[in-house]
C-alpha beads as a LAMMPS data file, in Angstrom:
LAMMPS data file: protein, C-alpha beads

347 atoms
346 bonds

1 atom types
1 bond types

-500.0 500.0 xlo xhi
-500.0 500.0 ylo yhi
-500.0 500.0 zlo zhi

Masses

1 110.0

Atoms # bond

1 1 1 379.514 343.600 19.120
2 1 1 381.942 341.428 21.011
3 1 1 382.650 338.582 18.582
4 1 1 384.491 335.331 19.282
5 1 1 386.090 333.843 16.159
6 1 1 387.099 330.218 16.692
7 1 1 389.315 328.217 14.359
8 1 1 390.121 324.553 15.063
9 1 1 393.516 324.731 13.336
10 1 1 396.758 325.778 14.973
11 1 1 397.963 329.269 14.142
12 1 1 401.538 327.983 14.473
13 1 1 401.262 326.660 10.889
14 1 1 400.040 328.951 8.072
15 1 1 396.754 327.885 6.493
16 1 1 393.765 329.218 4.615
17 1 1 391.284 329.018 7.511
18 1 1 393.616 330.853 9.876
19 1 1 394.290 333.535 7.259
20 1 1 390.552 333.961 6.739
21 1 1 389.775 334.176 10.456
22 1 1 392.522 336.685 11.251
23 1 1 391.579 338.826 8.236
24 1 1 387.925 338.822 9.280
25 1 1 388.897 339.794 12.823
26 1 1 390.914 342.775 11.584
27 1 1 388.088 343.888 9.295
28 1 1 385.585 343.652 12.166
29 1 1 387.941 345.699 14.361
30 1 1 388.121 348.365 11.659
31 1 1 384.305 348.477 11.587
32 1 1 384.239 349.322 15.307
33 1 1 383.482 345.844 16.687
34 1 1 385.371 343.976 19.428
35 1 1 386.599 340.693 17.914
36 1 1 388.962 338.149 19.412
37 1 1 390.322 334.887 18.010
38 1 1 390.400 331.535 19.814
39 1 1 392.753 328.942 18.323
40 1 1 395.264 326.224 19.083
41 1 1 398.907 327.239 19.098
42 1 1 401.941 328.063 21.218
43 1 1 403.570 330.952 19.380
44 1 1 402.798 334.608 19.960
45 1 1 400.590 335.850 17.120
46 1 1 401.010 339.500 16.124
47 1 1 397.629 339.739 14.422
48 1 1 396.522 343.241 15.386
49 1 1 393.587 341.729 17.311
50 1 1 393.439 339.773 20.590
51 1 1 394.276 336.076 20.157
52 1 1 393.673 333.473 22.856
53 1 1 395.908 330.484 22.205
54 1 1 394.858 327.104 23.526
55 1 1 398.312 325.522 23.556
56 1 1 400.019 322.773 21.621
57 1 1 398.010 321.123 18.834
58 1 1 397.842 317.447 17.931
59 1 1 398.437 316.583 14.244
60 1 1 395.824 314.386 12.578
61 1 1 396.002 313.334 8.889
62 1 1 392.790 314.080 6.980
63 1 1 391.701 314.780 3.387
64 1 1 395.255 314.587 2.070
65 1 1 396.501 317.118 4.587
66 1 1 397.361 317.343 8.290
67 1 1 394.936 319.057 10.663
68 1 1 396.582 320.374 13.833
69 1 1 393.818 320.433 16.437
70 1 1 393.333 321.180 20.141
71 1 1 392.021 317.822 21.358
72 1 1 392.450 317.765 25.141
73 1 1 389.593 318.232 27.590
74 1 1 391.377 321.183 29.173
75 1 1 391.595 322.894 25.774
76 1 1 387.889 322.281 25.175
77 1 1 387.081 323.826 28.562
78 1 1 389.306 326.812 27.789
79 1 1 387.561 327.353 24.461
80 1 1 384.123 327.236 26.068
81 1 1 385.199 329.710 28.741
82 1 1 386.723 332.038 26.149
83 1 1 383.538 332.359 24.093
84 1 1 381.198 332.724 27.083
85 1 1 381.489 336.528 27.118
86 1 1 380.824 337.056 23.400
87 1 1 377.723 338.601 21.841
88 1 1 378.208 336.294 18.836
89 1 1 380.257 333.113 18.556
90 1 1 381.538 332.341 15.060
91 1 1 383.058 328.864 14.797
92 1 1 384.892 327.719 11.685
93 1 1 384.792 324.006 10.845
94 1 1 382.471 323.266 13.787
95 1 1 382.436 319.490 13.270
96 1 1 386.181 319.017 13.732
97 1 1 387.150 317.143 16.901
98 1 1 388.280 319.137 19.893
99 1 1 388.019 322.762 20.930
100 1 1 386.054 324.144 17.962
101 1 1 383.298 321.543 18.382
102 1 1 383.172 322.264 22.118
103 1 1 382.865 326.005 21.487
104 1 1 380.157 325.440 18.882
105 1 1 378.098 323.295 21.241
106 1 1 378.147 325.944 23.968
107 1 1 378.209 329.170 21.955
108 1 1 375.137 331.441 21.711
109 1 1 374.222 333.073 19.387
110 1 1 376.114 330.804 16.995
111 1 1 377.319 331.250 13.414
112 1 1 379.297 328.430 11.800
113 1 1 381.346 328.396 8.615
114 1 1 382.174 325.196 6.741
115 1 1 385.417 325.283 4.728
116 1 1 386.251 321.700 3.764
117 1 1 385.134 319.898 0.616
118 1 1 385.369 316.108 0.531
119 1 1 383.246 313.025 -0.081
120 1 1 381.503 312.359 3.230
121 1 1 381.080 308.646 2.503
122 1 1 381.409 306.390 5.528
123 1 1 381.926 309.400 7.793
124 1 1 378.338 310.511 7.132
125 1 1 376.668 308.911 10.187
126 1 1 379.395 310.170 12.529
127 1 1 379.244 313.711 11.172
128 1 1 375.447 313.822 11.260
129 1 1 375.483 312.612 14.873
130 1 1 377.932 315.392 15.771
131 1 1 375.882 317.977 13.881
132 1 1 372.785 316.959 15.844
133 1 1 374.544 318.098 19.026
134 1 1 374.987 321.667 17.759
135 1 1 372.398 324.372 18.529
136 1 1 369.493 324.070 16.121
137 1 1 369.148 327.850 15.803
138 1 1 372.669 328.324 14.445
139 1 1 373.289 330.241 11.220
140 1 1 375.294 328.163 8.751
141 1 1 377.688 329.507 6.115
142 1 1 380.066 327.814 3.647
143 1 1 382.944 329.323 1.699
144 1 1 382.056 327.690 -1.625
145 1 1 379.474 325.526 -3.362
146 1 1 381.791 322.544 -2.871
147 1 1 382.015 323.203 0.867
148 1 1 378.246 323.749 0.993
149 1 1 377.646 320.344 -0.629
150 1 1 379.856 318.684 1.987
151 1 1 378.056 320.560 4.775
152 1 1 374.636 319.491 3.465
153 1 1 375.720 315.855 3.403
154 1 1 377.232 316.098 6.872
155 1 1 374.565 318.143 8.660
156 1 1 371.349 318.092 6.619
157 1 1 371.429 321.921 6.615
158 1 1 371.938 323.999 3.475
159 1 1 374.365 326.820 4.323
160 1 1 374.564 330.202 2.659
161 1 1 377.672 330.528 0.493
162 1 1 379.828 333.440 1.652
163 1 1 383.311 333.190 0.139
164 1 1 386.685 333.514 1.716
165 1 1 388.079 337.025 1.547
166 1 1 391.433 338.803 1.576
167 1 1 392.904 342.035 2.807
168 1 1 393.540 343.993 -0.388
169 1 1 397.161 345.172 -0.650
170 1 1 397.893 348.871 -0.389
171 1 1 397.940 350.383 -3.890
172 1 1 401.093 352.395 -3.225
173 1 1 402.850 349.130 -2.336
174 1 1 401.385 347.614 -5.472
175 1 1 402.830 350.392 -7.645
176 1 1 406.247 350.027 -6.027
177 1 1 406.229 346.251 -6.432
178 1 1 404.951 346.451 -10.001
179 1 1 407.981 348.546 -10.856
180 1 1 410.176 345.596 -9.804
181 1 1 408.100 343.096 -11.831
182 1 1 410.032 342.754 -15.101
183 1 1 408.293 343.607 -18.334
184 1 1 408.451 341.085 -21.158
185 1 1 412.026 340.921 -22.414
186 1 1 413.376 343.164 -19.618
187 1 1 414.611 340.455 -17.234
188 1 1 413.730 337.089 -15.714
189 1 1 410.142 336.976 -14.430
190 1 1 409.389 335.316 -11.106
191 1 1 407.172 332.225 -10.995
192 1 1 405.922 331.541 -7.469
193 1 1 404.591 328.543 -5.534
194 1 1 402.884 329.038 -2.158
195 1 1 401.813 325.968 -0.247
196 1 1 402.467 323.605 2.597
197 1 1 404.927 320.776 2.029
198 1 1 402.327 318.029 1.617
199 1 1 401.451 315.837 -1.389
200 1 1 398.100 317.326 -2.369
201 1 1 399.591 320.795 -2.875
202 1 1 401.415 319.453 -5.943
203 1 1 404.907 320.836 -5.404
204 1 1 406.519 318.036 -7.502
205 1 1 404.543 319.341 -10.499
206 1 1 405.940 322.827 -9.909
207 1 1 409.450 321.380 -9.627
208 1 1 409.024 319.543 -12.934
209 1 1 407.886 322.753 -14.639
210 1 1 410.949 324.498 -13.224
211 1 1 413.158 321.907 -14.946
212 1 1 411.441 322.390 -18.325
213 1 1 413.712 325.145 -19.588
214 1 1 411.329 328.072 -19.109
215 1 1 413.410 331.236 -18.697
216 1 1 412.168 332.393 -15.293
217 1 1 413.115 332.473 -11.633
218 1 1 411.184 329.750 -9.786
219 1 1 410.547 330.430 -6.068
220 1 1 408.720 328.185 -3.581
221 1 1 407.393 329.265 -0.194
222 1 1 406.443 326.444 2.166
223 1 1 408.467 323.442 0.984
224 1 1 411.836 322.837 2.641
225 1 1 413.456 320.144 0.466
226 1 1 416.287 321.474 -1.773
227 1 1 415.067 321.240 -5.374
228 1 1 417.058 321.808 -8.573
229 1 1 415.952 324.928 -10.405
230 1 1 413.862 326.244 -7.506
231 1 1 414.719 328.736 -4.761
232 1 1 413.130 326.935 -1.799
233 1 1 412.463 329.376 1.037
234 1 1 410.464 327.346 3.574
235 1 1 408.299 329.445 5.899
236 1 1 408.488 333.228 5.511
237 1 1 406.964 336.215 7.320
238 1 1 403.685 337.726 6.165
239 1 1 405.563 340.788 4.950
240 1 1 407.976 338.695 2.868
241 1 1 405.094 336.643 1.494
242 1 1 403.355 339.832 0.361
243 1 1 406.573 341.111 -1.191
244 1 1 407.019 337.911 -3.174
245 1 1 403.423 337.991 -4.392
246 1 1 403.839 341.582 -5.538
247 1 1 407.068 340.739 -7.383
248 1 1 405.745 337.565 -9.039
249 1 1 404.579 337.535 -12.643
250 1 1 402.766 334.187 -12.305
251 1 1 401.595 332.190 -9.301
252 1 1 401.379 328.438 -9.943
253 1 1 398.833 326.450 -7.911
254 1 1 399.392 322.801 -8.957
255 1 1 397.147 321.343 -6.252
256 1 1 396.011 317.787 -6.931
257 1 1 392.685 317.549 -5.052
258 1 1 390.826 318.343 -1.848
259 1 1 390.473 322.107 -2.334
260 1 1 387.254 323.920 -1.457
261 1 1 388.350 327.472 -2.332
262 1 1 391.197 329.130 -4.215
263 1 1 392.289 331.682 -1.624
264 1 1 395.891 331.698 -2.828
265 1 1 394.663 332.496 -6.353
266 1 1 392.753 335.509 -5.061
267 1 1 395.793 336.729 -3.122
268 1 1 397.989 336.495 -6.220
269 1 1 395.475 338.329 -8.404
270 1 1 395.141 341.092 -5.823
271 1 1 398.905 341.590 -5.908
272 1 1 398.933 341.877 -9.701
273 1 1 400.118 338.365 -10.648
274 1 1 398.528 336.049 -13.189
275 1 1 397.571 332.551 -12.018
276 1 1 398.290 329.121 -13.475
277 1 1 396.297 326.484 -11.642
278 1 1 395.142 322.905 -11.670
279 1 1 391.708 322.593 -13.235
280 1 1 389.813 322.027 -9.979
281 1 1 386.169 323.140 -9.610
282 1 1 387.031 325.212 -6.516
283 1 1 389.694 327.099 -8.466
284 1 1 387.481 327.646 -11.533
285 1 1 384.768 329.024 -9.247
286 1 1 387.140 331.752 -8.046
287 1 1 388.442 332.914 -11.427
288 1 1 387.624 331.579 -14.896
289 1 1 388.933 334.422 -17.036
290 1 1 391.588 333.510 -19.634
291 1 1 392.782 337.114 -19.538
292 1 1 394.314 336.507 -16.086
293 1 1 394.334 332.726 -15.562
294 1 1 395.218 329.442 -17.248
295 1 1 394.270 325.944 -16.102
296 1 1 395.797 322.513 -16.678
297 1 1 394.779 318.959 -15.731
298 1 1 395.923 318.119 -12.185
299 1 1 399.362 316.557 -12.243
300 1 1 400.013 317.387 -15.913
301 1 1 403.376 319.174 -15.840
302 1 1 403.659 319.329 -19.649
303 1 1 400.341 321.165 -19.948
304 1 1 401.310 323.404 -17.022
305 1 1 404.543 324.329 -18.791
306 1 1 402.654 325.250 -21.955
307 1 1 400.257 327.441 -19.958
308 1 1 403.142 329.119 -18.185
309 1 1 404.851 329.959 -21.467
310 1 1 401.623 331.606 -22.674
311 1 1 401.263 333.724 -19.540
312 1 1 404.896 334.798 -19.564
313 1 1 404.700 335.710 -23.249
314 1 1 401.784 338.089 -22.656
315 1 1 401.458 338.865 -18.919
316 1 1 398.100 340.438 -18.029
317 1 1 397.828 344.040 -16.904
318 1 1 397.909 344.053 -13.062
319 1 1 394.808 346.257 -13.151
320 1 1 392.921 343.322 -14.703
321 1 1 394.115 340.860 -12.087
322 1 1 393.180 343.201 -9.240
323 1 1 389.719 343.668 -10.744
324 1 1 389.290 339.871 -10.778
325 1 1 390.126 339.769 -7.063
326 1 1 387.888 342.695 -6.061
327 1 1 384.756 340.611 -5.266
328 1 1 386.773 338.832 -2.568
329 1 1 387.881 341.917 -0.638
330 1 1 386.674 342.095 2.964
331 1 1 384.757 345.285 2.189
332 1 1 382.637 343.165 -0.188
333 1 1 382.432 339.949 1.850
334 1 1 382.477 341.288 5.425
335 1 1 379.007 342.896 5.360
336 1 1 377.525 339.508 4.442
337 1 1 379.140 337.961 7.515
338 1 1 377.790 340.789 9.662
339 1 1 374.277 340.080 8.348
340 1 1 374.691 336.473 9.479
341 1 1 375.635 337.764 12.940
342 1 1 372.541 339.934 13.111
343 1 1 370.383 337.025 11.960
344 1 1 371.836 334.793 14.680
345 1 1 371.064 337.395 17.347
346 1 1 367.457 337.704 16.185
347 1 1 366.704 334.002 16.577

Bonds

1 1 1 2
2 1 2 3
3 1 3 4
4 1 4 5
5 1 5 6
6 1 6 7
7 1 7 8
8 1 8 9
9 1 9 10
10 1 10 11
11 1 11 12
12 1 12 13
13 1 13 14
14 1 14 15
15 1 15 16
16 1 16 17
17 1 17 18
18 1 18 19
19 1 19 20
20 1 20 21
21 1 21 22
22 1 22 23
23 1 23 24
24 1 24 25
25 1 25 26
26 1 26 27
27 1 27 28
28 1 28 29
29 1 29 30
30 1 30 31
31 1 31 32
32 1 32 33
33 1 33 34
34 1 34 35
35 1 35 36
36 1 36 37
37 1 37 38
38 1 38 39
39 1 39 40
40 1 40 41
41 1 41 42
42 1 42 43
43 1 43 44
44 1 44 45
45 1 45 46
46 1 46 47
47 1 47 48
48 1 48 49
49 1 49 50
50 1 50 51
51 1 51 52
52 1 52 53
53 1 53 54
54 1 54 55
55 1 55 56
56 1 56 57
57 1 57 58
58 1 58 59
59 1 59 60
60 1 60 61
61 1 61 62
62 1 62 63
63 1 63 64
64 1 64 65
65 1 65 66
66 1 66 67
67 1 67 68
68 1 68 69
69 1 69 70
70 1 70 71
71 1 71 72
72 1 72 73
73 1 73 74
74 1 74 75
75 1 75 76
76 1 76 77
77 1 77 78
78 1 78 79
79 1 79 80
80 1 80 81
81 1 81 82
82 1 82 83
83 1 83 84
84 1 84 85
85 1 85 86
86 1 86 87
87 1 87 88
88 1 88 89
89 1 89 90
90 1 90 91
91 1 91 92
92 1 92 93
93 1 93 94
94 1 94 95
95 1 95 96
96 1 96 97
97 1 97 98
98 1 98 99
99 1 99 100
100 1 100 101
101 1 101 102
102 1 102 103
103 1 103 104
104 1 104 105
105 1 105 106
106 1 106 107
107 1 107 108
108 1 108 109
109 1 109 110
110 1 110 111
111 1 111 112
112 1 112 113
113 1 113 114
114 1 114 115
115 1 115 116
116 1 116 117
117 1 117 118
118 1 118 119
119 1 119 120
120 1 120 121
121 1 121 122
122 1 122 123
123 1 123 124
124 1 124 125
125 1 125 126
126 1 126 127
127 1 127 128
128 1 128 129
129 1 129 130
130 1 130 131
131 1 131 132
132 1 132 133
133 1 133 134
134 1 134 135
135 1 135 136
136 1 136 137
137 1 137 138
138 1 138 139
139 1 139 140
140 1 140 141
141 1 141 142
142 1 142 143
143 1 143 144
144 1 144 145
145 1 145 146
146 1 146 147
147 1 147 148
148 1 148 149
149 1 149 150
150 1 150 151
151 1 151 152
152 1 152 153
153 1 153 154
154 1 154 155
155 1 155 156
156 1 156 157
157 1 157 158
158 1 158 159
159 1 159 160
160 1 160 161
161 1 161 162
162 1 162 163
163 1 163 164
164 1 164 165
165 1 165 166
166 1 166 167
167 1 167 168
168 1 168 169
169 1 169 170
170 1 170 171
171 1 171 172
172 1 172 173
173 1 173 174
174 1 174 175
175 1 175 176
176 1 176 177
177 1 177 178
178 1 178 179
179 1 179 180
180 1 180 181
181 1 181 182
182 1 182 183
183 1 183 184
184 1 184 185
185 1 185 186
186 1 186 187
187 1 187 188
188 1 188 189
189 1 189 190
190 1 190 191
191 1 191 192
192 1 192 193
193 1 193 194
194 1 194 195
195 1 195 196
196 1 196 197
197 1 197 198
198 1 198 199
199 1 199 200
200 1 200 201
201 1 201 202
202 1 202 203
203 1 203 204
204 1 204 205
205 1 205 206
206 1 206 207
207 1 207 208
208 1 208 209
209 1 209 210
210 1 210 211
211 1 211 212
212 1 212 213
213 1 213 214
214 1 214 215
215 1 215 216
216 1 216 217
217 1 217 218
218 1 218 219
219 1 219 220
220 1 220 221
221 1 221 222
222 1 222 223
223 1 223 224
224 1 224 225
225 1 225 226
226 1 226 227
227 1 227 228
228 1 228 229
229 1 229 230
230 1 230 231
231 1 231 232
232 1 232 233
233 1 233 234
234 1 234 235
235 1 235 236
236 1 236 237
237 1 237 238
238 1 238 239
239 1 239 240
240 1 240 241
241 1 241 242
242 1 242 243
243 1 243 244
244 1 244 245
245 1 245 246
246 1 246 247
247 1 247 248
248 1 248 249
249 1 249 250
250 1 250 251
251 1 251 252
252 1 252 253
253 1 253 254
254 1 254 255
255 1 255 256
256 1 256 257
257 1 257 258
258 1 258 259
259 1 259 260
260 1 260 261
261 1 261 262
262 1 262 263
263 1 263 264
264 1 264 265
265 1 265 266
266 1 266 267
267 1 267 268
268 1 268 269
269 1 269 270
270 1 270 271
271 1 271 272
272 1 272 273
273 1 273 274
274 1 274 275
275 1 275 276
276 1 276 277
277 1 277 278
278 1 278 279
279 1 279 280
280 1 280 281
281 1 281 282
282 1 282 283
283 1 283 284
284 1 284 285
285 1 285 286
286 1 286 287
287 1 287 288
288 1 288 289
289 1 289 290
290 1 290 291
291 1 291 292
292 1 292 293
293 1 293 294
294 1 294 295
295 1 295 296
296 1 296 297
297 1 297 298
298 1 298 299
299 1 299 300
300 1 300 301
301 1 301 302
302 1 302 303
303 1 303 304
304 1 304 305
305 1 305 306
306 1 306 307
307 1 307 308
308 1 308 309
309 1 309 310
310 1 310 311
311 1 311 312
312 1 312 313
313 1 313 314
314 1 314 315
315 1 315 316
316 1 316 317
317 1 317 318
318 1 318 319
319 1 319 320
320 1 320 321
321 1 321 322
322 1 322 323
323 1 323 324
324 1 324 325
325 1 325 326
326 1 326 327
327 1 327 328
328 1 328 329
329 1 329 330
330 1 330 331
331 1 331 332
332 1 332 333
333 1 333 334
334 1 334 335
335 1 335 336
336 1 336 337
337 1 337 338
338 1 338 339
339 1 339 340
340 1 340 341
341 1 341 342
342 1 342 343
343 1 343 344
344 1 344 345
345 1 345 346
346 1 346 347
């Protein structure tokens, strides 16, 4: 099948939806299909699959974050033209303003995936009016129960929950990286933060934990502000990100709110790291096993420090963490997406 995968968010800035879409495209390519990605952005994307960039995105604050969207009429026309040749059009976050909504309105057969989780509230009438303009025979998916609840409130349709997925790291790389991960008492373990430099990702909590006296190397990918006790790296390549995940003993996800899925937790587990995360329903839904994860109240740096000390004292076997991530590999999740494609073509 020729499959158009549309994301509303710019690929110039790393994000969970873009990671999901590009990973799905590569998995579909490996299954013999002909996928291509349509997205805002200016930079060349070396994704291993064709990417059609729609040009510069416009930043809009929403849900405690910043959505970078393609909002011009010319970008909407380009998105519609791009998906016209596809056998299936798969639009992520179809209700967002701009190019993704335009592609969803014109795409046939259409599959949509809802990622966001938030209280619809006063936006309800606007979202339901937009949803009414989408094809009625679309197949609707959501990445979590939280995202599905938001989609139901916004569209009146109950989507099937098909989770986000990851590309499982190569085991030979895992073994090599595990050799550099210090055993208890053999050196300073690495404690890692991965997240955009925005308030809801909770970096100040991570910084406070780093100042607590825990004997570890604290590394942050994403933030750019110099921070005592933390090696702040800013943006890094995908290869460097994977290397850091494989070398980390614990990933800390101190997010404060607004999360619909714990993709970064799954990535860390797949690389052999334990996770220490804010006690958010979306995170608990991904992994709730005390053998590989600890949770703390959002914003509670003292409780986070205590959880970190526990994990560093008895780090889990990487084989256990990888087993916890296995249900979220593309080989497990991808066939469910393909079934949605087949269903859309039969309608």
